[in-house]
BALUM-919695 format. One record per residue (C-alpha): z, x, y; residue in one letter. Coordinates in steps of 0.001 Angstrom, whole numbers, padded with zeros to 6 digits, always signed. Layout:
<pts>
ZXYa;...
</pts>
This chain:
<pts>
+000008-000170+000023m;+000698+002847+002357i;-001171+006014+002310d;+001280+008517+002700r;-000601+011627+003610s;-001353+010000+006982k;+002256+009880+007815l;+003594+012213+010277a;+007536+012531+009371m;+010833+012967+010653r;+013562+012295+008579g;+013344+008888+007118r;+011148+007558+010231y;+007214+008128+009735g;+004302+007222+012241m;+000768+007522+011648a;-001747+006942+014272s;-004006+004790+012067s;-005645+003931+008872g;-002407+004126+006739a;-002453+000667+005441v;-004590+000837+002294n;-003891-002652+001201d;-007263-004478+002001h;-005744-007901+001401v;-002762-007399+003606l;-005267-006058+005911m;-007749-008471+005860a;-005168-011505+006383v;-003634-009463+009450a;-006984-008917+010822t;-007793-012287+010550e;-004634-013755+012008y;-005125-011232+015129e;-008472-012459+015664n;-007867-016224+015011t;-004592-016813+016501v;-003201-013585+018807m;-006871-012991+020451r;-007399-016676+021121k;-004064-017256+023744i;-005548-018085+026964a;-004469-016266+030104a;-003683-018188+033314v;-002512-016979+036693a;+000700-017811+038438p;-001115-019312+041200t;-002464-022021+038718d;+000641-023218+036879l;+001363-026258+039158a;-002361-027711+038411s;-002369-026501+035031r;+000316-027881+033859f;+001158-031469+035934a;+001980-033733+033384g;+004971-034595+031601d;+004293-033514+027641d;+007147-031226+026425p;+006083-027406+026187l;+007723-024537+024363l;+007798-021650+027133i;+009206-018223+025330t;+009896-014871+026912h;+007114-012299+027215k;+008447-009152+025872y;+006750-006112+027502d;+006394-004112+024354g;+003472-003275+021445e;+002453-006588+019242g;+002853-005232+015467v;+002986-007148+012226l;+005806-006750+009990v;+005772-006787+006014y;+008446-007154+004086f;+008725-007368-000277e;+011614-006954-002342q;+012310-003365-003807g;+009578-002102-001427q;+009740-000363+002315e;+009625-002329+005513c;+007092-001146+007878f;+005322-002580+010808a;+001497-001950+011801f;-001327-002685+013540s;-004416-004689+012696a;-006884-003550+012253p;-006399-000376+013202s;-003667+000706+010689g;-001688+002457+012862r;+002163+002195+010962l;+005574+002955+011064r;+008576+002925+009003l;+012275+004080+008581g;+013307+002788+012055l;+016559+000963+012156p;+015038-002434+013379a;+012800-002565+010519l;+016292-002254+008406d;+017698-004886+009961a;+014393-006737+008796v;+014741-006153+005639a;+018826-007011+005238e;+018263-009986+007190k;+015119-011436+004506l;+016784-009823+001773n;+020382-011989+002622a;+018266-015259+002557a;+016490-014772-000827g;+012945-014312+000805v;+010207-012262-001848n;+007700-011311+000400k;+006725-011999+004345a;+004347-011182+006673l;+005531-011264+010302l;+004167-011113+014033r;+006759-009370+016121c;+006849-007738+019586e;+008207-003919+019494l;+010106-003612+022619y;+012621-001257+024339l;+014797-003234+026738d;+015690-002728+030355a;+018812-001214+029544q;+017314+001078+027187a;+014643+002817+029334a;+014953+006209+029922a;+015434+006328+033807d;+017139+002629+033802g;+015405+001732+036989s;+012433-000343+035469r;+011719-002631+032958r;+010335-000262+029938a;+007469-001302+028788g;+004827-000795+026193v;+003739+003020+027170s;+007470+003835+026949e;+007379+001841+023268v;+004506+004332+022405i;+006177+007390+024020r;+009306+006931+022066v;+007314+006105+018876s;+005311+009767+018987f;+008099+011843+020719n;+011524+009890+021161g;+014659+011331+019701s;+016503+009787+016362d;+018820+008102+019350e;+015528+006756+021367d;+014257+005226+017907l;+017496+003521+017585a;+017134+001640+020964r;+013648-000260+019654l;+014231-003606+018820r;+012060-006418+016789l;+011517-010068+018485a;+010023-012020+015835v;+007233-014272+017404i;+005784-015862+014753d;+005415-016212+010867a;+002438-015728+009089v;+003009-016012+005805m;+006414-016223+003411i;+006645-016494-000089d;+003152-016924-000192g;+002655-019794+001681k;+000597-019885+004487d;+002270-020861+007724l;-000387-020757+010300r;-001140-024375+009977p;+002470-025126+011850q;+000855-024094+015148l;+000588-027391+015795s;+003778-027878+015462d;+005429-024495+016313f;+008892-025812+017058q;+009401-025800+013399q;+008144-022249+013155t;+010773-021062+016038v;+013612-023236+014037d;+012440-021754+010545q;+012879-017629+012040l;+016052-018906+013683r;+017707-019620+010643e;+015973-016565+009050l;+016959-013720+012209f;+019188-015783+014762g;+018488-016006+018910s;+021210-013136+019466d;+018646-011445+021802q;+020747-008132+021835a;+020557-007822+017706a;+018371-005069+016493a;+015854-007924+015330v;+016258-011574+016701h;+013449-014664+016896t;+011930-014815+020680i;+013668-016180+023158a;+012471-020031+023655a;+013162-023113+025710e;+011550-026951+025681q;+010681-027939+028871i;+008065-030589+030269s;+004846-029186+031882e;+006340-030083+035573r;+009049-027809+034948e;+006726-024671+033843v;+006503-023072+037187p;+010357-022602+037954a;+010780-021636+034429a;+008407-019041+034662f;+010131-017494+037924e;+013137-017649+035980r;+011695-015358+033385l;+010585-013077+035409v;+013728-012820+037640t;+015479-012107+034315a;+013341-008831+033802g;+010372-010673+031297a;+007035-009002+031752e;+005742-012689+031560g;+005857-015993+029763a;+003931-017816+026369v;+003559-021597+026957i;+002827-023076+023711r;+001711-026839+023869r;+003728-029015+020880l;+001607-031328+019961n;-001569-029000+019351r;-002289-025325+018730a;-002866-024333+022557d;-001207-021452+023666t;-001258-019592+026970y;+000231-016422+028535k;+000790-015787+032200v;+001794-012770+033908k;+002974-012102+037466p;+000394-010489+040030i;+001114-007202+041384r;-000105-006109+044434s;-000896-002092+045401v;-002524-000867+048335d;-004710+002442+047990a;-006676+004637+049825l;-010093+004843+049086i;-011549+008729+048516i;-014976+007649+046758g;-017412+005605+045510f;-019728+004828+042342v;-023211+003568+043662e;-025711+001644+041684g;-028063-001362+040999e;-026932-004566+040564f;-028893-007995+040510e;-031860-006159+042135g;-029879-004984+044806q;-028545-001296+045537f;-024655-000770+046397g;-021131-000052+045423i;-020324-000154+041520s;-016717+001244+041747s;-014344+002475+044139l;-012051+005821+043633l;-008578+005204+044859t;-005453+007586+045395a;-001815+007331+046618l;-000363+009795+049246t;+002760+011433+048941y;+005454+012336+051539d;+005587+015824+052735g;+004776+018227+055391s;+001480+020033+055708g;-001472+019128+054219e;-001584+015779+052737p;-001338+015347+049181w;-002963+012662+047124m;-002775+011539+043516q;-006013+009690+042345t;-004999+006218+040641f;-007684+003642+039815t;-011178+003143+040110r;-012098-000282+041000v;-014931-002513+041062g;-013877-005934+040015a;-013231-008368+042532g;-015863-006790+044620l;-019013-009929+046047t;-022387-009081+046170d;-022009-008903+049668a;-019001-006316+049901q;-020934-003905+047683r;-023997-003475+049977v;-021466-003519+053256e;-019123-000946+051727l;-021881+001186+050270l;-023312+001243+054221d;-019985+002301+055354q;-018964+004808+053329l;-022104+006764+052771r;-021399+008684+056539p;-018123+009842+055376l;-019274+011495+052072q;-018043+015222+051319v;-018121+018062+048740s;-016606+017032+045763a;-013453+018952+044713p;-014573+018816+041102l;-016954+016715+038852a;-016176+013199+038392m;-018189+010329+036524t;-017511+006797+036217d;-017542+005499+032212s;-021470+005117+032479s;-021701+008917+033642g;-022495+008079+037006r;-021154+010502+040067e;-018221+009996+042215v;-019100+010499+045419q;-015912+011692+047243f;-015406+010613+051296i;-012994+011429+053986k;-009545+009317+053669p;-009774+006746+055907r;-010077+003200+054520l;-007215+001458+052700v;-007608-001370+050296l;-005447-004106+048613e;-006047-004605+044599m;-004334-007107+042348h;-003259-006245+038590g;-000999-007145+036305e;+001058-003868+034817d;+001010-000179+035331l;+000591+001772+031953i;+001955+005458+031682h;+001356+006478+028181v;-001734+005858+026041d;-001543+006742+022243g;+001754+008642+022778g;+000007+010700+025347k;+001683+010394+029072e;-001593+009431+031371l;-002400+012381+033962r;-004791+011862+036902t;-005746+014533+039370q;-003926+015759+041801l;-005789+016799+045518l;-004949+018119+049118s;-006902+017030+051878w;-008052+019808+054701d;-008710+017596+057935e;-009702+020361+060042d;-012642+021596+057045n;-013417+018132+055630d;-012513+018628+052261r;-010494+018336+049203y;-008672+020938+046898q;-007994+020191+043184f;-004316+020871+042756l;-004120+020022+038934g;-003392+017228+036661l;+000135+015486+037129t;+001716+011853+035657a;+000278+009053+036868c;+000107+005590+035654p;-003312+003808+035199r;-003127-000031+036691f;-004599-002600+034290s;-006636-005478+035210f;-007302-003975+038712a;-009091-006023+040974r;-010488-005978+044596f;-008360-008089+046965r;-009501-006752+050449q;-009850-003585+053373i;-006602-003520+054570r;-007549-002752+058545e;-003562-003062+059132d;-002915-000232+057186k;-002740+003677+057635d;-002446+005510+055300w;-000861+008447+057181r;+001864+006183+058153e;+002703+005489+054565g;+000179+002665+054069g;-000759+004102+050728a;+002340+005626+049329r;+002579+006261+045950i;+006230+004800+045768s;+004839+001638+045465q;+004315+002653+041945i;+006813+005373+040999l;+010401+005835+041783d;+009556+008797+043922r;+007756+009399+046910a;+008249+013324+047067d;+005120+015858+046110r;+005608+016970+042287p;+006505+020539+041230t;+002945+021812+039305l;+003568+022894+036271a;+002664+026315+035226p;-000796+027693+033658p;-000350+026335+029652t;-000633+028808+027036e;-003999+029370+025939e;-006106+026963+022989t;-005426+029452+019783k;-007375+029761+016325v;-004528+030256+013924i;-006354+030361+010810r;-010204+030819+009801r;-011527+031102+006215e;-015076+031173+004937v;-016243+030911+001438y;-019970+031125+000037a;-021122+030148-003289k;-025522+030865-003455g;-026734+029311+000093e;-023145+026853-000029m;-020662+027494+002631l;-017547+026224+003360r;-015469+027023+006418k;-011521+025993+007235l;-010423+026405+011054v;-006954+025401+012172v;-006295+025149+015855v;-003184+024977+018042h;-004490+023591+021339k;-002809+024038+024460a;-000844+021427+026608g;+002105+018809+025369d;+000123+016988+022777l;+001494+014572+020137s;-001144+016260+017698y;-001818+019522+018683p;-003233+020821+015545y;-006534+020511+014812l;-007926+021507+010861v;-011683+021694+010460y;-013715+021225+007369w;-017118+022801+007302t;-019077+022046+004223d;-022907+023478+004275y;-024960+022981+001466s;-028801+023930+001987a;-030434+021725-000368k;-028655+018671-000170r;-030135+015723+001748a;-027316+015683+004389e;-026815+019668+004229p;-023989+020034+006734l;-020959+017902+006701k;-017931+018512+009241v;-014686+016885+009266s;-011443+016839+011188t;-007707+016139+011034e;-004890+016082+013231l;-001341+017296+012637a;+001956+017263+014531a;+003294+020159+013038t;+002140+023838+011796e;+003844+022887+008426e;+001711+019551+008335r;-001536+021546+009388a;-001493+024160+006738m;-000601+021539+004022a;-003711+019734+005060l;-005645+023067+005026a;-004893+023703+001139e;-005357+020313+000375k;-009017+020803+001640l;-009355+024314-000110l;-008204+022945-003103e;-010523+019950-003356k;-013861+021658-001562g;-013542+025171-003614l;-014953+024833-007031t;-015414+027522-009242k;-017419+030282-007896g;-016793+030024-004352f;-015571+033460-003040e;-014150+034613+000358r;-016438+035974+002382v;-014829+035828+006168g;-011668+035464+007969a;
</pts>
């Protein structure tokens, strides 16, 4: 059921970034549930709540936890684990998973597939100053201490199957599922595992209930109708004022104009201004604004401090810092794949009209960013685009010294006639979750596909060497001789 060769283990805790669940039936059921249930949840803006929910029908409004959605599989006699579908990212050995197994064992359940949210509550945030979100959950999963892992909690959102019974038909009467989950896991929100916090209200009470949840620290709310399988999610809108420092131009609808704007946020301090690149935003611009902004920004162009492109490979044109825009989005993403997000740090020399690239430093990404308006009333030199809008600091960051170079720590070449096999183990520079790469090259001139190359990742040198030995054992048949290192 679990491919343990994919796991990076630390004591009892194991983490695999992908492909660790090899039970095809389980993955098929889980993927089908994600596609037909979770991804069908409609998004509603907070400003539309009053008009969307204007009647008196009963609804169930639940706390939206700011974490990572996972499926949890339990079976008597096997280790309980959390995974994602269809990626197969997997975790086992968490105290919260032990709590799930304890609850289900006590209830006499033999098998269960649950949909949960793996989250870290606000009191468990690293600095205690903001709600701990999905980025911090992923950081803890990859790099957290045993104490950090013990703080992870599981909120049980839905039951997909219990003891072979498919519970998805209960979506049209979700209160029944919530009642069943409360019997199994209780409602103590301070427990390592618990049922989602849910309240039955009328439609007209939705706006006020949403405000209460957000004020209490929720990421948002999930609203379910109790007479049919309709589900909605709503998150508060976040506004950020940012400085425009570049643009990408392109063709659209037979016209030529702005495709996206590169923005930055400013740090406090004397001397040359320091700016942190923040988000490229293109959504929300009207066709007229795209054309008008291109005419307005082209005269401000300056040389680029480094080559930057958008996702389509189009060049970012840098401009003098003059205009501030307002953008709206949902949340700030600090970590991606266990790796802290970093963006370019620049300084601006007003006398010579040029930027200087200073390095990469930590900066979150704004999710679902949309252009709102140009803020003519904002001056970036007077704090109109300050970085303290998104971070708990405004002072300039300390630049890290250069990191060690990437090194080849093992290289071996084997030959047998015209066939070659090459093993290379590399240690990449930088603060990476999986800094070791194992490359295996298989070349056979007479084969239909002569060259095959595979890559494996490892968190430790010991794991990298174990993978290397496995490749050598499998790939070196009789007759191969070592010819180089």
